[in-house]
KEFIDO-702840 format. One record per residue (C-alpha): residue number from 1; x, y, z. Coordinates in nm, 3 decimals, decimal comma, padded with zeros to 5 digits. Each point is the difference from the previous one (the first is absolute). Last residue first. Layout:
residues N
PT  nr      c1      c2      c3
PT NUM       X       Y       Z
...
end
This chain:
residues 473
PT  nr      c1      c2      c3
PT 473  01,660  02,420 -02,645
PT 472 -00,360  00,102  00,045
PT 471 -00,242 -00,245  00,161
PT 470 -00,361  00,019 -00,108
PT 469 -00,236 -00,002  00,296
PT 468 -00,248 -00,285 -00,013
PT 467 -00,359  00,096  00,063
PT 466 -00,200 -00,044  00,316
PT 465 -00,306 -00,142  00,168
PT 464 -00,019 -00,071  00,373
PT 463 -00,195 -00,286  00,147
PT 462 -00,246 -00,107  00,271
PT 461 -00,286  00,249  00,007
PT 460  00,110  00,165 -00,323
PT 459  00,278  00,249 -00,063
PT 458  00,134  00,227 -00,271
PT 457  00,298  00,144 -00,189
PT 456  00,304 -00,145  00,178
PT 455  00,313  00,062 -00,208
PT 454  00,197 -00,323 -00,016
PT 453  00,376 -00,057  00,021
PT 452  00,103 -00,359 -00,071
PT 451  00,115 -00,297  00,205
PT 450  00,032 -00,326 -00,192
PT 449 -00,136 -00,350  00,059
PT 448 -00,279  00,050 -00,252
PT 447  00,123  00,268 -00,239
PT 446  00,009 -00,255 -00,283
PT 445 -00,380 -00,012  00,015
PT 444 -00,023  00,338 -00,174
PT 443 -00,187  00,294  00,151
PT 442 -00,334  00,161  00,074
PT 441 -00,001  00,059  00,374
PT 440 -00,168 -00,144  00,311
PT 439  00,149  00,077  00,343
PT 438 -00,051 -00,193  00,324
PT 437  00,106  00,193  00,309
PT 436  00,253 -00,171  00,228
PT 435  00,179  00,325  00,100
PT 434  00,305 -00,069 -00,219
PT 433 -00,248 -00,004 -00,289
PT 432 -00,129 -00,333 -00,121
PT 431 -00,059 -00,149 -00,343
PT 430 -00,246 -00,054 -00,278
PT 429  00,031 -00,030 -00,378
PT 428 -00,262  00,098 -00,255
PT 427 -00,017 -00,079 -00,372
PT 426 -00,306 -00,219  00,037
PT 425 -00,194  00,088  00,318
PT 424  00,039 -00,077  00,368
PT 423  00,377  00,026 -00,002
PT 422  00,271 -00,253 -00,079
PT 421  00,238 -00,075  00,284
PT 420  00,254  00,132  00,250
PT 419  00,117  00,344 -00,108
PT 418  00,211  00,173  00,263
PT 417 -00,116  00,362 -00,003
PT 416  00,212  00,310  00,060
PT 415 -00,215  00,307  00,069
PT 414 -00,061  00,321 -00,194
PT 413 -00,253  00,213  00,188
PT 412 -00,311  00,164 -00,145
PT 411 -00,236 -00,227  00,194
PT 410  00,180 -00,161  00,295
PT 409 -00,185  00,205  00,263
PT 408 -00,326 -00,151 -00,126
PT 407  00,119 -00,343  00,113
PT 406  00,065  00,120  00,355
PT 405 -00,328  00,189  00,016
PT 404 -00,192 -00,303 -00,124
PT 403  00,173 -00,221  00,256
PT 402 -00,075  00,246  00,282
PT 401 -00,370  00,015 -00,090
PT 400 -00,025 -00,377 -00,030
PT 399  00,161 -00,039  00,343
PT 398 -00,243  00,245  00,159
PT 397 -00,299 -00,182 -00,148
PT 396  00,145 -00,335  00,104
PT 395  00,042  00,116  00,357
PT 394 -00,365  00,102  00,019
PT 393 -00,113 -00,335 -00,143
PT 392  00,217 -00,189  00,247
PT 391 -00,151  00,195  00,287
PT 390 -00,353 -00,096 -00,104
PT 389  00,097 -00,364 -00,050
PT 388  00,173 -00,024  00,339
PT 387 -00,305  00,151  00,170
PT 386 -00,227 -00,254 -00,175
PT 385  00,225 -00,285  00,114
PT 384 -00,018  00,092  00,367
PT 383  00,335  00,077  00,167
PT 382  00,134 -00,267  00,235
PT 381  00,015  00,156  00,345
PT 380  00,176 -00,288  00,175
PT 379  00,321 -00,149 -00,128
PT 378  00,050 -00,372 -00,061
PT 377  00,034  00,025 -00,381
PT 376  00,253  00,278  00,045
PT 375  00,232 -00,232  00,190
PT 374  00,049 -00,218 -00,312
PT 373 -00,081 -00,371 -00,015
PT 372 -00,271  00,026 -00,263
PT 371  00,017  00,327 -00,196
PT 370 -00,301  00,212  00,090
PT 369 -00,087  00,236 -00,282
PT 368  00,063  00,373  00,001
PT 367 -00,138  00,164 -00,312
PT 366  00,288  00,052 -00,237
PT 365  00,113  00,318 -00,172
PT 364  00,276  00,040 -00,257
PT 363  00,134  00,343 -00,088
PT 362  00,148  00,164 -00,307
PT 361  00,196  00,315 -00,077
PT 360 -00,038  00,103  00,364
PT 359 -00,033  00,355  00,129
PT 358  00,173 -00,014  00,338
PT 357 -00,207  00,258  00,191
PT 356 -00,336 -00,110 -00,146
PT 355  00,071 -00,365  00,081
PT 354  00,098  00,088  00,356
PT 353 -00,322  00,195  00,053
PT 352 -00,216 -00,283 -00,132
PT 351  00,170 -00,235  00,244
PT 350 -00,058  00,240  00,288
PT 349 -00,367  00,016 -00,100
PT 348 -00,016 -00,378  00,040
PT 347  00,142  00,018  00,351
PT 346 -00,254  00,271  00,088
PT 345 -00,287 -00,212 -00,137
PT 344  00,120 -00,281  00,221
PT 343  00,218 -00,302 -00,083
PT 342 -00,035 -00,250  00,286
PT 341  00,082 -00,306 -00,208
PT 340  00,147  00,106 -00,337
PT 339 -00,273  00,153 -00,215
PT 338  00,197  00,093 -00,310
PT 337  00,352 -00,131 -00,056
PT 336  00,214  00,229 -00,212
PT 335  00,277 -00,081 -00,247
PT 334  00,229  00,259 -00,158
PT 333  00,126  00,159 -00,319
PT 332  00,256  00,275 -00,035
PT 331  00,140  00,198 -00,290
PT 330  00,341  00,161  00,055
PT 329  00,037  00,316 -00,208
PT 328  00,181  00,188  00,278
PT 327  00,268 -00,273  00,040
PT 326  00,230  00,073  00,294
PT 325 -00,236  00,240  00,179
PT 324 -00,282 -00,227 -00,114
PT 323  00,139 -00,289  00,202
PT 322  00,055  00,214  00,310
PT 321 -00,357  00,138 -00,022
PT 320 -00,144 -00,350 -00,041
PT 319  00,188 -00,108  00,312
PT 318 -00,138  00,296  00,197
PT 317 -00,352 -00,096 -00,110
PT 316  00,056 -00,357  00,118
PT 315  00,139  00,118  00,334
PT 314 -00,305  00,226  00,030
PT 313 -00,236 -00,295 -00,049
PT 312  00,169 -00,212  00,262
PT 311  00,239 -00,293 -00,022
PT 310  00,024 -00,339  00,172
PT 309 -00,261 -00,161 -00,230
PT 308 -00,142 -00,209  00,283
PT 307 -00,350  00,024 -00,156
PT 306 -00,138  00,131  00,329
PT 305  00,276  00,263 -00,004
PT 304 -00,090  00,098 -00,357
PT 303 -00,362  00,023  00,111
PT 302  00,080  00,246  00,280
PT 301  00,241  00,194 -00,220
PT 300 -00,273  00,049 -00,260
PT 299  00,100  00,049 -00,363
PT 298 -00,035 -00,368 -00,086
PT 297  00,158 -00,280 -00,207
PT 296  00,336  00,180 -00,062
PT 295  00,115 -00,193 -00,306
PT 294  00,298  00,145 -00,192
PT 293 -00,009 -00,083 -00,372
PT 292  00,268  00,226 -00,144
PT 291  00,032  00,150 -00,347
PT 290  00,297  00,211 -00,105
PT 289  00,173 -00,290 -00,184
PT 288  00,344 -00,127  00,093
PT 287  00,198 -00,003 -00,325
PT 286  00,142  00,336  00,103
PT 285 -00,044  00,365 -00,093
PT 284  00,042  00,172  00,336
PT 283 -00,080 -00,106  00,353
PT 282 -00,183 -00,327  00,059
PT 281  00,302 -00,165  00,162
PT 280 -00,012  00,267  00,274
PT 279 -00,326 -00,147  00,133
PT 278  00,161 -00,342  00,002
PT 277  00,306  00,130  00,185
PT 276 -00,231  00,169  00,253
PT 275 -00,178 -00,324  00,086
PT 274 -00,368 -00,063 -00,078
PT 273 -00,039 -00,302  00,229
PT 272 -00,256  00,154  00,238
PT 271 -00,220  00,110 -00,291
PT 270 -00,037 -00,361 -00,122
PT 269  00,061 -00,051 -00,371
PT 268 -00,170 -00,235 -00,247
PT 267  00,147  00,037 -00,259
PT 266  00,300  00,090 -00,213
PT 265  00,069  00,165 -00,336
PT 264  00,299 -00,004 -00,236
PT 263  00,005  00,128 -00,358
PT 262  00,229 -00,009 -00,304
PT 261  00,190 -00,323  00,031
PT 260  00,193  00,003 -00,329
PT 259  00,341 -00,032  00,170
PT 258 -00,007 -00,110  00,366
PT 257  00,144  00,288  00,206
PT 256 -00,340  00,079  00,156
PT 255 -00,002 -00,344  00,161
PT 254  00,292  00,093  00,223
PT 253 -00,151  00,331  00,109
PT 252 -00,333 -00,173  00,066
PT 251  00,172 -00,255  00,224
PT 250  00,173  00,274  00,198
PT 249 -00,327  00,187  00,050
PT 248 -00,171 -00,322  00,104
PT 247  00,266 -00,052  00,264
PT 246  00,283 -00,252 -00,036
PT 245  00,142 -00,187  00,298
PT 244  00,368 -00,090 -00,012
PT 243  00,115 -00,357 -00,057
PT 242  00,294  00,105 -00,216
PT 241 -00,235  00,125 -00,272
PT 240 -00,368  00,038  00,078
PT 239 -00,235 -00,208  00,211
PT 238 -00,354  00,129 -00,003
PT 237 -00,146  00,262  00,230
PT 236 -00,332  00,097 -00,162
PT 235 -00,228  00,184  00,244
PT 234 -00,097  00,218 -00,297
PT 233 -00,182 -00,297 -00,152
PT 232 -00,230 -00,057  00,293
PT 231 -00,218 -00,275 -00,151
PT 230  00,256  00,002 -00,276
PT 229  00,025  00,070 -00,370
PT 228  00,254  00,171 -00,225
PT 227 -00,171  00,130 -00,312
PT 226  00,209 -00,035 -00,313
PT 225 -00,005  00,196 -00,323
PT 224  00,179 -00,067 -00,329
PT 223 -00,052 -00,373 -00,042
PT 222  00,130 -00,125 -00,337
PT 221  00,156 -00,340  00,063
PT 220  00,336  00,140  00,113
PT 219 -00,193  00,220  00,243
PT 218 -00,162 -00,302  00,165
PT 217  00,331 -00,182  00,036
PT 216  00,167  00,310  00,146
PT 215 -00,291  00,032  00,245
PT 214  00,040 -00,359  00,118
PT 213  00,377  00,037  00,044
PT 212 -00,044  00,326  00,191
PT 211 -00,250 -00,165  00,232
PT 210  00,232 -00,290  00,079
PT 209  00,295  00,235  00,052
PT 208 -00,203  00,211  00,243
PT 207 -00,077 -00,297  00,224
PT 206 -00,374 -00,047  00,057
PT 205 -00,162  00,161  00,302
PT 204 -00,212 -00,178  00,261
PT 203 -00,254  00,154  00,235
PT 202 -00,178 -00,256  00,215
PT 201 -00,270 -00,231 -00,135
PT 200 -00,209  00,019 -00,316
PT 199 -00,330 -00,136  00,138
PT 198  00,014  00,107  00,366
PT 197  00,190  00,327 -00,048
PT 196 -00,231  00,077 -00,297
PT 195 -00,331 -00,035  00,187
PT 194 -00,064  00,373  00,049
PT 193 -00,254  00,203  00,197
PT 192  00,196  00,028  00,326
PT 191  00,316  00,114 -00,174
PT 190  00,264 -00,256  00,091
PT 189  00,306  00,195 -00,122
PT 188  00,244 -00,289 -00,053
PT 187 -00,099 -00,073 -00,359
PT 186  00,080 -00,262 -00,259
PT 185  00,175  00,017 -00,333
PT 184  00,269  00,215 -00,158
PT 183  00,150  00,029 -00,349
PT 182 -00,290 -00,116 -00,218
PT 181  00,056  00,106 -00,360
PT 180 -00,291  00,125 -00,212
PT 179  00,037  00,062 -00,372
PT 178 -00,063  00,268 -00,261
PT 177  00,088 -00,043 -00,370
PT 176 -00,252 -00,274 -00,070
PT 175 -00,083 -00,352  00,111
PT 174  00,083 -00,170 -00,332
PT 173  00,358  00,130  00,020
PT 172  00,053 -00,175  00,334
PT 171 -00,128 -00,329 -00,143
PT 170  00,226  00,031 -00,305
PT 169  00,301  00,077  00,218
PT 168 -00,063 -00,316  00,196
PT 167 -00,096  00,031  00,365
PT 166  00,275  00,009  00,262
PT 165  00,033 -00,311  00,217
PT 164 -00,154  00,012  00,346
PT 163  00,179 -00,213  00,260
PT 162  00,200  00,267  00,182
PT 161 -00,311  00,219 -00,003
PT 160 -00,179 -00,259  00,214
PT 159  00,239  00,061  00,287
PT 158  00,078 -00,306  00,209
PT 157 -00,126 -00,016  00,357
PT 156 -00,353 -00,064 -00,117
PT 155 -00,306  00,172  00,145
PT 154 -00,236 -00,295  00,009
PT 153 -00,308  00,000 -00,223
PT 152  00,063 -00,295 -00,233
PT 151 -00,295 -00,246 -00,022
PT 150 -00,016 -00,278 -00,261
PT 149 -00,302 -00,224 -00,060
PT 148 -00,069 -00,361 -00,093
PT 147  00,362 -00,096 -00,055
PT 146  00,117 -00,187 -00,311
PT 145 -00,021  00,256 -00,281
PT 144 -00,013  00,275  00,261
PT 143  00,368 -00,062  00,073
PT 142  00,088  00,117 -00,351
PT 141 -00,221  00,304  00,043
PT 140  00,161  00,085  00,332
PT 139  00,347 -00,036 -00,149
PT 138 -00,085  00,246 -00,279
PT 137 -00,182  00,235  00,243
PT 136  00,294  00,036  00,237
PT 135  00,074  00,359 -00,107
PT 134 -00,351  00,072  00,127
PT 133  00,112 -00,040  00,360
PT 132  00,014  00,344  00,162
PT 131 -00,342  00,106 -00,127
PT 130 -00,174 -00,305  00,150
PT 129 -00,085 -00,313 -00,199
PT 128 -00,317 -00,211  00,005
PT 127 -00,009 -00,280 -00,256
PT 126 -00,261 -00,245 -00,134
PT 125 -00,326  00,189  00,052
PT 124 -00,313 -00,191 -00,111
PT 123 -00,098 -00,088  00,356
PT 122 -00,093  00,356  00,086
PT 121 -00,085  00,070  00,363
PT 120  00,239 -00,239  00,168
PT 119  00,280  00,062 -00,247
PT 118 -00,028  00,375  00,051
PT 117 -00,001 -00,050  00,378
PT 116  00,343 -00,162 -00,043
PT 115  00,163  00,341 -00,032
PT 114 -00,237  00,292  00,068
PT 113  00,245  00,283  00,064
PT 112  00,281 -00,100 -00,236
PT 111 -00,239 -00,103 -00,277
PT 110 -00,192  00,324  00,049
PT 109  00,336  00,180 -00,032
PT 108  00,119 -00,145 -00,328
PT 107 -00,063 -00,329 -00,176
PT 106 -00,296 -00,233 -00,058
PT 105  00,081 -00,273 -00,250
PT 104 -00,240 -00,200 -00,219
PT 103  00,119 -00,285 -00,223
PT 102 -00,199 -00,091 -00,309
PT 101  00,007 -00,340 -00,173
PT 100 -00,180 -00,047 -00,333
PT  99 -00,213 -00,306 -00,086
PT  98 -00,289  00,201 -00,142
PT  97 -00,211 -00,039  00,314
PT  96  00,312  00,105  00,192
PT  95  00,002  00,328 -00,193
PT  94 -00,354  00,076  00,114
PT  93  00,082 -00,097  00,358
PT  92  00,304  00,230  00,008
PT  91 -00,197  00,288 -00,149
PT  90 -00,275 -00,050  00,260
PT  89  00,268 -00,013  00,269
PT  88  00,127  00,338 -00,118
PT  87 -00,346  00,150  00,055
PT  86 -00,016 -00,137  00,355
PT  85  00,352  00,127  00,055
PT  84 -00,123  00,351 -00,075
PT  83 -00,253 -00,024  00,283
PT  82  00,272 -00,135  00,229
PT  81  00,216  00,296 -00,101
PT  80 -00,277  00,249  00,078
PT  79 -00,049 -00,162  00,340
PT  78  00,373  00,032  00,073
PT  77 -00,003  00,371 -00,078
PT  76 -00,295  00,044  00,239
PT  75  00,156  00,318  00,137
PT  74  00,277  00,137 -00,220
PT  73  00,378 -00,031  00,008
PT  72  00,011 -00,375 -00,050
PT  71  00,122 -00,008 -00,362
PT  70  00,006 -00,314 -00,216
PT  69  00,195 -00,146 -00,289
PT  68 -00,258 -00,243 -00,139
PT  67  00,197 -00,250 -00,206
PT  66 -00,160 -00,220 -00,267
PT  65  00,206 -00,280 -00,153
PT  64 -00,093 -00,201 -00,311
PT  63 -00,167  00,312 -00,139
PT  62 -00,230 -00,010 -00,304
PT  61 -00,313  00,121  00,178
PT  60  00,192  00,263  00,195
PT  59  00,058  00,192 -00,323
PT  58  00,263  00,273  00,037
PT  57  00,279 -00,250 -00,060
PT  56  00,358 -00,025  00,122
PT  55  00,224 -00,280 -00,125
PT  54  00,104 -00,270  00,245
PT  53  00,272 -00,247 -00,103
PT  52  00,189 -00,035  00,327
PT  51  00,249  00,264 -00,118
PT  50 -00,295  00,246 -00,008
PT  49 -00,108 -00,079  00,357
PT  48  00,250  00,228  00,174
PT  47 -00,078  00,285 -00,238
PT  46 -00,377 -00,034  00,037
PT  45  00,038  00,009  00,376
PT  44  00,230  00,300 -00,044
PT  43 -00,268  00,184 -00,196
PT  42 -00,258 -00,066  00,271
PT  41  00,242  00,115  00,270
PT  40  00,038  00,335 -00,177
PT  39 -00,378  00,044 -00,016
PT  38 -00,018 -00,098  00,367
PT  37  00,254  00,269  00,074
PT  36 -00,212  00,245 -00,195
PT  35 -00,283 -00,049  00,247
PT  34 -00,322 -00,196  00,001
PT  33 -00,110 -00,305 -00,195
PT  32  00,174 -00,220 -00,257
PT  31 -00,159 -00,252 -00,233
PT  30  00,256 -00,235 -00,152
PT  29 -00,083 -00,240 -00,286
PT  28  00,267 -00,246 -00,109
PT  27 -00,013 -00,223 -00,310
PT  26  00,212 -00,307 -00,066
PT  25  00,281 -00,094 -00,235
PT  24  00,164 -00,333  00,080
PT  23  00,346  00,033  00,155
PT  22  00,296 -00,007 -00,239
PT  21  00,219 -00,310  00,020
PT  20 -00,185 -00,180 -00,279
PT  19  00,043  00,302 -00,227
PT  18  00,374 -00,019  00,059
PT  17  00,007 -00,359 -00,135
PT  16  00,137 -00,247  00,250
PT  15  00,375 -00,063 -00,005
PT  14  00,139 -00,320 -00,154
PT  13 -00,037  00,149 -00,345
PT  12 -00,050 -00,237 -00,293
PT  11  00,251  00,053 -00,280
PT  10 -00,037  00,223 -00,304
PT   9  00,237 -00,073 -00,286
PT   8 -00,245 -00,125 -00,262
PT   7 -00,285  00,229  00,102
PT   6  00,230  00,295 -00,041
PT   5  00,128  00,200  00,296
PT   4  00,007  00,378 -00,028
PT   3  00,161  00,217  00,268
PT   2 -00,082  00,361  00,076
PT   1  00,271  00,207  00,176
end
């Protein structure tokens, strides 16, 4: 109820004005590298800093706080970050010349791996925070007002997700109708090419109730599709009701009951954790989409063994067959490492053979690069760079061919599309099929956030084109 007090009857308030209690407004610039989990972490950093008065900006030059949210998955990742920090320092110095204070934070996996070395090599950095500690950013920034530098790279006993407040509905709405939700972190697999066990720690799963609460909040603010994230997301084993352990299949079944949540996806999966109940969850017309990112890395058993993948090529093919027996229209994507130490021409041909047998909707290829501290970096028989490049080019040709064939197979079909945003041209809207294909159609903006039937009428290198199918009552 509004209350009016005239000048004659107003009395001085003993409490400070509300505006005086609010934190000063400041600008935050976050640059995130690497995987979808880093993208999720970047949004949560912005969320945790919003109550401290930080509004996001896309212009580093106006930022009071710059965060580089880093990834350590590639060789020389740290060197690239130090190069970027040199540019950020120039921004900081320029603002200082105008009497403006800029704090620089390095977060993520390079922060975890390099720690105090970042301070040694770049004096302009104020905070270094690992991926398990970013919920402490507000306290770290307050301490940075009096301390020279703040370093937080321990793996804390407390769970960061217990300390993360949900973003405002307005902030969720501004990010679109699709959202990421981290449900599992860390890895116990110790593949010989990977730094994740060292930078993200052991496998940890969030309680199911915590995830459900986050998803319900997102859906209430307009999100219609969620992607559940984890380093090994299908190894999820979070606490359910009565202290029981919940599998990913059980979690998906619970989330699927949330009204207005139209689509559920998950990534990234390890073949060894693809349990039968999860395969069965894909059967039929469910909220769980028929698209699965299932990295195999190589088609050679000898290389897979050297990678410590703990599965062979035939086991992977058998798994794909079981998945497609349940869901024949399942589209698959995968990751491949080209030129792992010791990879011969025969090993490479085995990879090509596996790709041909599976028929992927999309594939991601990476030339092997030595990750510091991993066993692979110490192996003999490193493959020459020119050989890696030649093999990568051959893989890319095969992948492009398979992607074109997959997209062409959609022409003439009517497919449900979740519209996410305005299209490339006026009057267009764009969305995704269940198989992660981008579709452009002529249609009204009020369909954004809705699922509608679309007849696919054409393709380009990266998109499908369609027309809305009129619904008859």
